[in-house]
N, C-alpha and C positions, 0 to 999 in steps of 0.2 A: 560317169559323168560326176564331177566333183561338185561340192556345196556351192562354190563360189559361181559356177555355172548355173546351177539352179536358182539361188537367190537374185543372179543378175538379170538373166533372160526371161524369168518368170513375169517380169512387167511388161513384157510384150506379148503376150498370150492371154487371151480372154479367161475369165475367172471359172467358166465352167468346163476348161478343157484341162487335161492333165498332161504335164510335160514329161516325154519319154527318153529324148537323148536330144543332144547337139551335135551338129555335125559343122567342124571347123575347115578353113582351107589350110593346107600344110605349112607348117613353118618356116620351112626351107625358102618360100616365096619370100617373106618379109626378111630373113636371115641375108638372102643375096642382095636385096634392095637396100637393108641398111649397111652393108658392107661397102657397097659401091658408093652411096652418098656421104657416109661419113670418111671414107679417103679421099673424096673428092672436094667435101667442103669444110673437113674438120682438120684431117691430118697433114694435108698439102699446105692448106694455107697457115698452119701453125709452124710448119717446118720451114715454108719460104720465110716467114715472119723473124722466125728466131734465128736463121743464118744469114739473112740481109740485113745489113747495117741500113742500107738507103731506104729500104722500105720501112724499118723502124723509126726513121725521121721523119718519112712523109707521113705515117699512119700511126697515131697515138695507140697505143696498147690498149686501152678502153675500147676502141672500134672493136678491136680482134675479140675482147671478152662479150662484147654485145652480139657479135657476129656469132660466135659459138654457142651462146645462151640461146639464139634465134635457132641455130641447128639442132641444139638439144631437145627444144620444145617442137620442132619440127618431127624430130626422131621418136618422141614420145606419143605424138599423135598419129604417125604411122603405125605404131605397134597397136594403138588402141582402136585404128581403123581396122586393121588386120584381124583382130580379135572380135570385132563387133560384125563382121560381115559372115554370116553364118545361117544354115538352116536349122529351124527349131521345128523338130518332129513331135508332135502331140497325138493323143487318141483321136482327135478329130480330122486334123489339117497338117500340111508343112508350110511354116511361115519363112518365106525368104525375106531376110533381114538384111537391108544394105544401109549401113551407117554413115553418116557424115557429120561434120562439126555443127552444122545448123541444124541439122533435123535427120532423123531416121525414116528410112524408107521401107515399107513392109509389104509384103502381098501374101496372103492367104490363098492356099491351094487345097481345095476339099478333095477329098480321096475318090468320091463317086465321079470328078472331072478329069481325073487322070487317065491317060491311056495306056501309057508304059512307062517304065523308068529303066535308065540303063547308064552304063559309064564309058568314058572314051578314053583311050590313051594316047597320048601325043608323041613321047619319046620312051626309048627301051628303059632308061634311066627312073623313068617315073613308075615301072613296077618294081625296081629296087628300093625306091622310096616309098612306095607304097601310096601313091598318088595320081589320081585320075580326075577327069570334068564328069561332075555328076550331072546328069540332065534328067528332067521331067517333063515329059510330053504330054501336054493337055489336049482335051478334044478342041477341036475348029484350030489345029495346027498353032496354039501357043506352046512355046517352050521356056523352061527356066533352067538356068545353067550355074552351079557352083563349080567355078572353077579352080582346079588342082585343089580336089578336096583329101582329105585325109580318110584313109580307111572307107572309101565311099560304099563297099558291098554291104556293110553294116546297115547302113542308110537302105538302100536297096532291100535286103531281106524284111527290114520291120515295114517297110512301106508295104511290098508285096503281101505280107502276112496279115497286116490290116485289112487291106482291100479283100483278100480271100475272106477272111473273117465277116467282114460287113455284107459280102456275097452270100454267105452261109446263114448269116442272120437275115437278109431279105428272102431267100428260099425258106426260111423256118417260118417268117411272119407270113408268107403267102399260105404255107400249109396252114400253120395256126387260124390263119382268115378263113380259109375252105372248111377247116373242121369246125369254125365256131358259126359259120353260114350253115353247114349241114346239121350241126347240133340244134340251132335255132329253129330251122325247118323242122327236126325231129320233135324239138321241144313245143313248136306250135301245134303239129300233128296230134301231140298226145294231149296238150291243154285242149284242143277240138274235140277230140274223141272223149276226154274225160268229161266234157261239158255236155256233149251229145248223149253219154252214157248217163249222167247225172240228170239231165232233162228226161231222157226215157224212163230213168225210176221214178222220178217225181210224176212224170204222165201215168205210169202204171200204177202209182200208189194213190193218184186221185182218181183213176177209173177204179179200183177197189174200193175207195171211198163211196164214190158215187153208187156203185153197185151193192154196197153194205146197207144203204137205205133201204127202205121197205116200199117206199114208192118209186123205186126204179124200176123200169120196166125194160127187160132183158130183151133186145130185138135182133140179138145175134142168131 
């Protein structure tokens, strides 16, 4: 994970959580989309305008310039949109981020609500390109999908490791709680025994004190 990802996506996670990694969608998706869009909306119009005198007479050149600027801005937007559709994996949750021009939608998925995580392969070429659909299935039949994720098994390994660690921590906490309860019982018993012993000693001392007085009558 590079420093730019750390600085850029840190604003989407709570302050008390630690960023572990970012899972992006595969760049081949945006590359294919940009090639088609640039070919249709930039290259072909420019070629037709350059080689057609009739079009040049009808359409002023600055119209073409404005149109190409709009296509360029849309291209930058598409790249930025692709870059921001990610899964942010922290030590406490998985944050599903879906960015748009007006707002960024995010959904936090706590590890204790995750039932299972798996990957789905759509085409044989996906294996060559190392891209799969990454799916998190929550309890109550809710699912979150990151389509065409790059190297999704990295995310699966991290998520499963954290879930296993949390389960071990829960078992440890249960054991510690039981031990604390037992130690509390033992401590209370010892304290009660000490109090009874101390009371017994005080009683015996009091009896000796009474017996030591000359007017004491021993009725035993």
